[in-house]
C-alpha positions as CSV (number, residue, x, y, z in Angstrom):
1,M,-89.3,-93.4,163.6
2,N,-88.6,-90.6,161.1
3,R,-90.7,-90.7,157.9
4,D,-91.2,-88.5,154.9
5,F,-94.9,-88.7,154.8
6,F,-97.9,-87.9,157.1
7,I,-100.2,-90.5,158.7
8,N,-104.0,-90.1,158.8
9,K,-106.5,-91.9,161.0
10,L,-109.9,-92.1,159.2
11,H,-113.3,-93.6,159.9
12,C,-116.9,-92.8,158.9
13,E,-120.2,-93.1,160.8
14,L,-123.8,-93.3,159.9
15,G,-125.9,-92.0,162.7
16,I,-129.7,-91.8,163.1
17,V,-131.0,-89.4,165.6
18,S,-134.7,-89.3,166.7
19,Q,-136.8,-87.9,169.4
20,E,-139.4,-90.6,168.7
21,I,-137.9,-93.8,167.3
22,N,-136.0,-96.1,169.7
23,P,-132.6,-97.5,168.5
24,S,-133.9,-101.1,168.7
25,V,-136.7,-100.2,166.2
26,I,-133.9,-99.0,163.8
27,S,-131.8,-102.1,164.4
28,D,-134.9,-104.3,163.7
29,K,-135.8,-102.4,160.5
30,L,-132.3,-102.4,159.1
31,N,-131.3,-105.8,160.6
32,I,-128.0,-104.2,161.7
33,I,-126.6,-104.1,165.2
34,P,-125.2,-100.6,166.0
35,D,-121.7,-99.9,167.1
36,Y,-123.1,-97.4,169.5
37,S,-126.6,-96.4,170.6
38,Y,-128.6,-94.8,173.5
39,C,-132.2,-94.0,174.3
40,K,-133.8,-90.8,175.2
41,G,-133.9,-90.5,178.9
42,D,-130.8,-92.7,179.5
43,F,-128.4,-91.4,182.2
44,F,-124.9,-90.4,181.0
45,Q,-121.7,-89.1,182.7
46,S,-118.9,-87.6,180.6
47,K,-115.5,-89.3,181.1
48,Q,-113.7,-86.1,180.2
49,S,-115.7,-83.4,182.0
50,G,-117.6,-85.3,184.6
51,R,-120.8,-83.7,183.4
52,S,-123.9,-85.9,183.8
53,G,-127.5,-85.8,182.8
54,K,-130.3,-87.5,180.8
55,R,-130.1,-88.0,177.0
56,F,-132.6,-85.8,175.2
57,Q,-132.8,-87.9,172.1
58,N,-132.3,-91.4,170.7
59,L,-129.1,-92.3,168.8
60,W,-128.2,-95.3,166.6
61,T,-124.7,-95.4,165.0
62,V,-122.7,-97.7,162.9
63,K,-119.1,-96.9,161.9
64,S,-116.4,-98.2,159.5
65,K,-113.3,-99.7,160.8
66,Q,-110.6,-97.0,161.5
67,T,-107.8,-96.9,159.1
68,V,-104.3,-95.5,159.8
69,I,-102.8,-94.7,156.4
70,E,-100.8,-92.3,154.4
71,D,-103.5,-91.6,151.8
72,E,-106.1,-88.9,152.1
73,N,-108.8,-91.3,151.0
74,I,-112.1,-92.3,152.5
75,E,-113.0,-94.6,149.6
76,P,-112.6,-97.8,151.7
77,H,-115.1,-96.4,154.2
78,L,-117.6,-95.5,151.5
79,V,-117.3,-99.0,150.1
80,Y,-117.9,-100.5,153.6
81,F,-121.2,-98.5,153.8
82,Q,-122.2,-99.3,150.2
83,N,-121.8,-103.1,151.0
84,L,-123.5,-102.8,154.5
85,L,-126.5,-100.9,153.1
86,K,-126.9,-102.3,149.5
87,D,-130.0,-104.4,150.5
88,K,-131.3,-101.8,152.9
89,L,-131.5,-98.6,150.8
90,I,-135.4,-98.5,150.8
91,D,-135.3,-98.7,154.6
92,I,-132.6,-96.1,154.9
93,H,-134.6,-93.8,152.5
94,E,-137.7,-94.2,154.6
95,L,-135.7,-93.2,157.7
96,K,-134.0,-90.4,155.9
97,N,-137.4,-89.1,154.8
98,N,-139.1,-89.6,158.1
99,P,-139.7,-86.2,159.7
100,N,-138.9,-87.8,163.1
101,C,-135.4,-88.7,162.1
102,V,-132.1,-87.1,161.0
103,V,-129.7,-89.4,159.2
104,N,-126.1,-88.0,159.6
105,F,-123.0,-89.2,157.7
106,W,-119.9,-88.2,159.6
107,I,-116.4,-88.3,158.3
108,W,-113.7,-88.3,161.1
109,I,-110.1,-87.5,160.1
110,E,-107.2,-87.2,162.5
111,T,-104.1,-86.1,160.8
112,E,-100.5,-85.0,161.3
113,N,-100.8,-82.7,158.3
114,A,-102.2,-79.2,158.8
115,G,-103.0,-79.1,155.1
116,F,-105.2,-82.1,154.6
117,G,-107.3,-82.4,151.4
118,L,-110.3,-84.5,150.8
119,D,-111.4,-85.5,147.2
120,L,-114.9,-86.8,146.7
121,S,-116.2,-87.9,143.3
122,T,-119.7,-87.2,142.1
123,E,-120.6,-90.8,142.7
124,D,-119.3,-90.6,146.3
125,L,-121.3,-87.4,146.9
126,Q,-124.4,-89.0,145.4
127,F,-124.1,-92.1,147.6
128,I,-123.6,-90.0,150.8
129,S,-126.5,-87.8,149.8
130,S,-128.7,-90.9,149.1
131,I,-128.2,-92.3,152.6
132,S,-128.2,-89.1,154.7
133,N,-129.8,-85.8,155.4
134,R,-126.6,-84.2,156.7
135,V,-122.9,-84.5,156.2
136,H,-120.4,-83.6,159.0
137,I,-116.6,-83.6,158.5
138,S,-114.4,-83.4,161.5
139,F,-110.6,-82.7,161.2
140,L,-108.4,-83.1,164.2
141,A,-104.7,-82.1,163.7
142,N,-102.2,-83.8,165.9
143,Q,-98.4,-83.5,166.0
144,K,-97.9,-87.2,165.6
145,I,-99.9,-90.3,165.0
146,E,-98.3,-93.7,165.7
147,E,-98.6,-96.1,162.8
148,D,-99.4,-99.1,164.9
149,E,-102.5,-97.5,166.6
150,N,-105.8,-99.2,165.9
């Protein structure tokens, strides 16, 4: 299908990494089941490279539902996290300020457009900063994204 606009796949993740705190402790504290987690010492094998080994840290991650849209907009993803965490901000701040944790906010963008722009308001930046120690933005440029992908 020919179209005169670019498609973008977007989602965001909140990840908590720790050498000391088990993901089940984080789940209990926040009363949120993670979308992805593993424990320090767990065995892994990469599907891409075949590399294997033991995890060197704990990881607990929740993510927003991926959107496939024309807009260069992460607002729906930020609203998801605002709603998910609105009653849990004290607990998130405790984890964020715990020297044994790093709380990462990750913005994932897959785009057909080599010139993607991201506009974040002061309020967006304040929210992201209030729930995380670090922000990571990943851009992946593809030639074509199918509109019906989920």
